[in-house]
C-alpha positions as CSV (number, residue, x, y, z in Angstrom):
1,M,42.8,131.8,162.7
2,H,46.0,130.8,161.0
3,P,48.7,133.5,161.4
4,L,49.5,133.7,157.7
5,L,45.8,134.1,156.8
6,K,45.4,136.8,159.5
7,S,48.4,138.8,158.2
8,L,47.0,138.8,154.8
9,I,43.7,140.2,156.0
10,D,45.0,142.8,158.5
11,G,48.0,143.9,156.5
12,P,51.6,144.3,157.6
13,D,50.7,146.8,160.3
14,G,48.0,144.7,161.9
15,R,45.1,146.8,160.5
16,H,42.5,145.5,158.1
17,A,43.7,146.0,154.5
18,R,41.6,148.2,152.3
19,P,40.5,146.8,149.0
20,R,42.0,148.5,146.0
21,Q,39.7,150.6,143.8
22,S,39.3,148.9,140.4
23,R,40.0,151.0,137.3
24,D,37.2,151.7,134.8
25,P,37.9,149.4,131.8
26,Y,36.0,151.6,129.4
27,A,37.7,154.9,130.5
28,V,40.1,154.7,127.5
29,F,37.2,155.0,125.1
30,R,36.2,158.4,126.8
31,G,39.7,159.9,127.1
32,P,41.9,161.8,124.7
33,N,43.2,158.5,123.0
34,R,39.6,157.4,122.2
35,R,40.1,157.2,118.4
36,A,43.3,155.1,118.7
37,A,41.6,152.7,121.1
38,L,38.6,152.3,118.8
39,T,40.9,151.6,115.8
40,A,42.9,149.0,117.8
41,T,39.8,147.3,119.0
42,A,38.4,147.0,115.5
43,A,41.7,145.5,114.2
44,G,41.7,143.0,117.0
45,A,38.2,141.9,116.2
46,V,39.1,141.3,112.5
47,L,42.2,139.3,113.6
48,L,40.1,137.2,116.0
49,G,37.6,136.5,113.2
50,T,40.3,135.4,110.9
51,V,41.7,133.0,113.5
52,L,38.3,131.6,114.2
53,A,37.6,131.0,110.5
54,A,40.8,128.9,110.3
55,V,39.9,126.7,113.2
56,P,38.1,123.5,112.0
57,G,34.8,122.9,113.7
58,S,34.2,126.6,114.7
59,A,30.9,128.3,114.0
60,V,32.5,130.8,111.6
61,A,34.2,128.1,109.6
62,Q,31.0,126.3,109.2
63,T,28.9,129.1,107.8
64,V,27.5,128.2,104.4
65,R,26.2,130.2,101.5
66,P,23.4,128.3,99.7
67,T,24.3,127.8,96.0
68,T,20.7,127.7,94.8
69,P,19.0,131.2,95.0
70,G,16.0,131.3,97.3
71,A,16.3,127.6,98.4
72,S,18.6,125.3,100.4
73,A,21.3,123.4,98.8
74,F,20.5,120.3,100.9
75,T,17.9,118.1,99.3
76,A,18.3,115.0,101.5
77,G,17.5,114.5,105.1
78,H,20.4,114.7,107.5
79,G,22.1,111.4,108.3
80,H,21.4,110.0,104.8
81,T,24.0,110.1,102.0
82,A,22.5,110.5,98.6
83,D,23.7,108.2,95.9
84,G,25.7,109.8,93.1
85,V,28.1,112.7,92.9
86,L,28.4,115.2,95.8
87,V,28.8,118.9,95.3
88,Q,31.5,121.1,96.9
89,L,30.0,124.1,98.6
90,T,31.8,127.5,99.3
91,A,32.3,126.3,102.9
92,P,31.5,123.4,105.1
93,T,27.9,123.1,106.2
94,A,26.7,124.5,109.5
95,Y,24.3,121.6,110.0
96,R,25.7,118.8,112.1
97,V,24.6,115.2,112.1
98,K,25.8,112.4,114.3
99,G,29.4,111.7,113.5
100,G,30.8,115.2,113.5
101,A,31.7,117.5,110.6
102,Y,32.9,114.7,108.3
103,A,29.5,113.0,108.6
104,S,27.7,116.3,108.0
105,Q,29.7,116.8,104.7
106,K,28.8,113.3,103.6
107,A,25.1,114.1,104.0
108,V,25.3,116.9,101.3
109,A,23.5,115.7,98.2
110,V,23.4,117.2,94.7
111,A,20.5,119.5,93.9
112,A,18.7,118.7,90.7
113,N,19.8,121.9,89.0
114,L,23.4,121.2,89.9
115,A,23.7,117.6,88.7
116,P,26.1,117.3,85.8
117,A,24.6,116.7,82.3
118,D,26.3,113.3,82.0
119,A,25.1,112.0,85.4
120,P,24.0,108.4,85.2
121,G,20.3,108.0,84.8
122,P,18.0,104.9,84.8
123,A,19.2,102.1,82.7
124,Q,17.7,102.1,79.2
125,P,16.5,98.8,77.7
126,Q,19.0,97.5,75.2
127,P,17.7,96.4,71.8
128,A,17.8,92.7,71.2
129,A,20.8,91.5,69.3
130,A,20.1,90.5,65.7
131,P,20.2,86.8,65.0
132,E,23.4,85.6,63.4
133,P,23.1,84.5,59.8
134,P,23.3,80.7,59.3
135,Q,26.9,79.5,58.6
136,Q,27.7,78.4,55.2
137,P,28.9,74.8,54.8
138,Q,32.7,74.7,54.7
139,Q,34.3,73.7,51.4
140,P,36.5,70.7,51.6
141,A,40.2,71.7,51.9
142,A,42.3,71.2,48.8
143,P,44.6,68.2,49.0
144,A,48.1,69.1,50.2
145,Q,50.7,69.3,47.5
146,P,53.5,66.8,47.9
147,A,56.7,68.4,49.1
148,A,59.4,68.7,46.6
149,A,62.0,66.0,47.0
150,A,65.2,67.3,48.7
151,P,68.2,67.3,46.4
152,P,70.6,64.4,47.1
153,P,73.5,65.4,49.4
154,A,76.7,66.4,47.6
155,P,79.2,63.6,47.5
156,A,81.7,63.8,50.3
157,G,85.3,64.6,49.4
158,P,88.2,62.2,50.0
159,V,89.1,61.4,53.5
160,W,92.7,62.2,54.6
161,S,94.4,60.7,57.7
162,A,97.8,60.4,59.4
163,P,99.5,57.1,58.8
164,A,99.8,56.5,62.6
165,P,97.6,59.1,64.3
166,G,99.1,60.5,67.5
167,A,102.6,59.0,67.0
168,P,105.5,61.4,67.5
169,I,108.2,61.9,64.8
170,S,111.5,60.4,65.7
171,N,113.5,61.2,62.5
172,P,112.4,64.0,60.2
173,Y,112.3,64.2,56.4
174,G,115.5,65.5,54.6
175,K,118.0,65.0,57.4
176,P,121.5,64.5,55.9
177,D,122.8,61.0,56.5
178,R,125.7,59.2,54.6
179,G,124.1,55.8,55.5
180,Y,121.4,56.4,52.9
181,A,122.0,56.0,49.2
182,A,120.3,59.4,48.6
183,G,122.5,61.0,51.2
184,Y,119.5,62.2,53.3
185,H,116.5,60.7,55.0
186,T,113.9,60.2,52.3
187,G,110.9,59.8,54.6
188,V,109.6,60.4,58.1
189,D,110.1,57.9,61.0
190,F,107.2,57.7,63.5
191,A,108.0,56.2,66.9
192,V,105.5,53.4,67.4
193,N,105.5,50.0,69.0
194,S,105.3,46.8,67.0
195,G,101.7,45.9,66.2
196,T,100.4,49.6,66.1
197,P,97.6,49.9,63.4
198,L,98.7,51.8,60.3
199,L,96.1,53.6,58.2
200,A,95.8,54.6,54.5
201,V,96.4,58.4,54.4
202,G,93.8,58.8,51.6
203,D,91.6,57.0,49.1
204,A,94.0,54.9,47.0
205,T,94.7,51.7,45.2
206,V,97.3,49.2,46.6
207,V,100.2,49.1,44.1
208,S,102.2,46.4,46.1
209,A,102.1,44.7,49.4
210,G,105.1,42.3,50.3
211,W,108.8,42.0,51.0
212,D,111.1,44.7,49.6
213,G,114.7,44.1,50.8
214,A,115.9,46.9,53.1
215,Y,112.3,48.1,53.6
216,G,111.2,44.8,54.9
217,N,107.4,44.2,54.7
218,E,106.2,47.1,52.6
219,V,102.9,48.6,51.3
220,V,102.8,51.1,48.4
221,L,99.5,53.0,47.7
222,R,98.7,55.1,44.6
223,L,96.7,58.0,46.0
224,S,93.8,59.8,44.1
225,D,96.0,62.7,43.0
226,G,98.7,60.4,41.5
227,R,101.2,60.5,44.4
228,F,102.4,57.4,46.1
229,A,102.5,56.6,49.8
230,E,105.1,54.0,51.0
231,Y,105.0,52.2,54.4
232,A,108.1,50.2,55.5
233,H,109.2,47.7,58.2
234,L,105.7,46.4,58.9
235,S,105.2,43.3,61.1
236,H,102.3,42.1,58.9
237,L,100.2,43.2,56.0
238,E,96.4,43.4,55.7
239,V,95.9,44.4,52.0
240,H,97.0,43.0,48.6
241,A,97.9,44.5,45.3
242,G,95.1,45.9,43.2
243,Q,92.8,46.5,46.3
244,R,90.9,49.7,46.7
245,V,91.2,51.3,50.1
246,G,89.7,54.4,51.7
247,G,91.3,57.1,53.7
248,G,91.6,56.0,57.4
249,Q,91.3,52.3,56.5
250,R,93.7,49.9,58.2
251,I,96.4,48.4,55.9
252,G,98.7,46.6,58.3
253,A,100.7,46.9,61.6
254,S,104.0,48.4,62.4
255,G,107.1,46.4,63.1
256,T,110.9,46.3,62.7
257,T,111.4,44.1,59.6
258,G,114.2,44.9,57.0
259,N,117.1,47.2,57.7
260,S,115.6,48.5,61.1
261,T,117.2,49.1,64.4
262,G,113.9,49.0,66.3
263,P,110.1,49.2,66.0
264,H,109.0,52.3,64.0
265,L,107.2,53.3,60.8
266,H,109.3,54.7,57.9
267,F,106.8,56.7,55.7
268,E,107.4,58.3,52.3
269,I,105.4,60.4,49.8
270,R,106.7,59.8,46.3
271,S,106.0,61.7,43.1
272,A,106.9,58.5,41.2
273,N,107.1,54.9,42.4
274,R,110.9,54.7,42.7
275,Y,113.5,55.3,45.3
276,G,114.6,59.0,45.8
277,A,111.5,60.5,43.9
278,V,110.2,61.9,47.2
279,I,108.6,65.1,48.7
280,D,108.1,66.2,52.3
281,P,105.4,63.9,53.8
282,V,104.4,66.3,56.6
283,A,103.9,69.3,54.2
284,Y,101.9,67.1,51.8
285,L,99.5,65.8,54.5
286,G,99.2,69.3,55.9
287,S,98.0,70.6,52.5
288,H,95.1,68.1,52.8
289,G,94.1,69.2,56.2
290,V,95.9,66.6,58.3
291,T,97.2,68.1,61.6
292,G,99.0,66.8,64.7
293,L,102.0,65.5,62.9
């Protein structure tokens, strides 16, 4: 025999060990603490029952209480799920079908006396739809009224333009100068090359177009408001006296004829058609909406 096993049987002194006497487990219920033991045992039983009721799948948790007095609440065979609405019992059913507790609950059907009043019943035949009345023949549409003629557009106002659009000013109006008979510059000089197109600044009638001494080739226009526009030192003329021109229409080309030191346009606005009866050309054209001068 193995020495360890033999020592366990014989004991530490080599003799056979005596088995211990077992205590009576029920002696407590017959002693002086009998009442306290019974109370503790009852409390433990209640606690155990509560724990078992909370465990899913236990026998206690599955105890049911039929909701129909004197009969079972289950009207369908186990394993078959009735069509319609299911009832919720006071606790899960104790009857099990294949598939576990969930399948057992799915097998619960609604008893006839528990079905809701609005439960769907057999389909009722619907009354046949009444025939539609015959359609009345449509009346011919009234002829469309002709649209009122649009009023004619308002006549456009006079067109105003710069005499040489985009050209810079090289000598302003009113600058004092003893070389002029008036003692100051009576017009505006625009720096342009010879041959640059010159335009009528507004609707006008050509008063004169020809040579005029110190002004060289000159064109004078009478504008629609009674003012006069004078162009000097032209290289050639493209209008004649008495001709009607519109604002922006070409009247000739710039040059350096007459008393001129180089190509430019000398331009005046006159209140009367004579020398010295002049006003500021830039301010006049600006009052008519001409910009960029």
